[in-house]
N, C-alpha and C positions, 0 to 999 in steps of 0.2 A: 565550268561553262566550255560546251565544245564549240569553236569558231564554224561561220557558216561558210559551206564550199560549195561552190556550182558542179556537179559529178560531171555533167557534158564538158567542161574547161579542163577538167583532171582526165576525162579520156581523151580528149582530144589533144591538149598537153603528152600525154602517153605516149600516143602517135605521133607527133611531130617527133620525138626526141627519137624514133626508129628513121624518119625520115632524115633527119638533120646525121645521124650515125650513117645510113646508107648513102649518102652524099660524100660527107666527109673521110669516111674510110674505102671507098669506091677507089681502084687504082687509081684510074686518070687523077685525081684531087690527093689525099694522102696516104690510099692505100698501098701502096710500093713503097713508100719510105718508113712506113708503121710497120711493115712484116718487116722490112728489111733489120730495122732497130732493136724492135721488140722479138725476131728471132721465131719467128710467125712462119710456116712452111702448111699453107691449107691444103685440105687432104685430094681437093677436087671432087670430094661428095656432097653432095647438097645434104643429103642427110649428118654429116658430123654440125652443119649448123644450126640444128633444130635445137637443141639444148639452148647453146647460148644464146638464141634468140630469144626462146622463153624465158631465161632467166633476165634478161635485159628488158623484155618487157614488163616480168612483175615489178624490178627494182625500179622501172621506170615510172608505172602506177604510181608507187609508195612514195619518189621522189616527187611526181607530181602534187601528190594529195598534200605533203608538206608543205613543200610549198605554197598552195592554196590555202591551206590552215596557219602558215604563218602570214602570209599577205593581209588574210582575213584580220589578226590578231594586230599588224601594223594600219591596218585602216583602220580598226578602233580606237587603237592607244592615238594616232598622230592625225586621221583626219586627212583632208585634201584628196589628190586626185586618188585613184584605185588603182590605175594603171602604172602612175608613177611609182607609187609604193611598193604595188609586185615587183618592178625593173630594181628599183632597189635595195627590196629584200631577197631577190633571187641573186644578185652580185655579193650582196653580203652575205647569204649562206654560202655562196662558193667559194668566195674567199678562206672565211673561217674557217668551213669544214673540208669543202671537196678539193681545194686546190691547194690548201694547208695539208691534209690526207696523203696526197699523192706525192707531194715535195719531199716528205719525212720519209714514205716509205722507199719512191726511186730512190732515193740518195742511200740509204741502209742496204737497199738492194744493189747498189752498183749500178742502176742505171741512168741510160744517156741521158743530156740533160735535154738533148733537139727531141726524146720521146718524151719526155714529163711535160716538156712545154706543150708537144702537141696534142698532147693528153687533156691536159689541164684548159685548152682554150675550145680544146672538143668540147669537155662537160661547160665551159663558159658559155658559148654557142647554145648548147643546149636549153640550159637554165634559161639564158634567156628569150628563149623561141618560147620556153614555157612560159615563162612570167609573160611574155607578149600574149599570147594566146588568154592564159587564165584572169590578166589585167583586163585584156578588153571583153572578156565574158562580163567580168563585175562578178559583184558576191551573191547575189540572187540566182536561185537556179530554177526561178521562175520563167 
């Protein structure tokens, strides 16, 4: 059985991840710190950002789709409030998959703890915003 997914919620959640990332990594927010600790130096060429942005768009869609499906399954299993279930599901998926994997890989790669915390926090905010959108839209695509 395939869980019922509201595609409009998934599409909006996908776009929300782009907005969150654009704000989060802008130089005046966390961008300067991120570039310094991640050892990223922008080329200054807009064309160099196209490929990473397209990749981000695709994986954000996959994340939103998985979150919507997981939230629908959670709703079916637990019942109750769909928004609350979706937000809880987002946090659980973030902790169990995203944060856990970031921490493991960053530890082995010797990345600074501040970078790991920054990126994990970004992913948490991204998934919570996605969860908020998906939860407010509800399951029905009508």
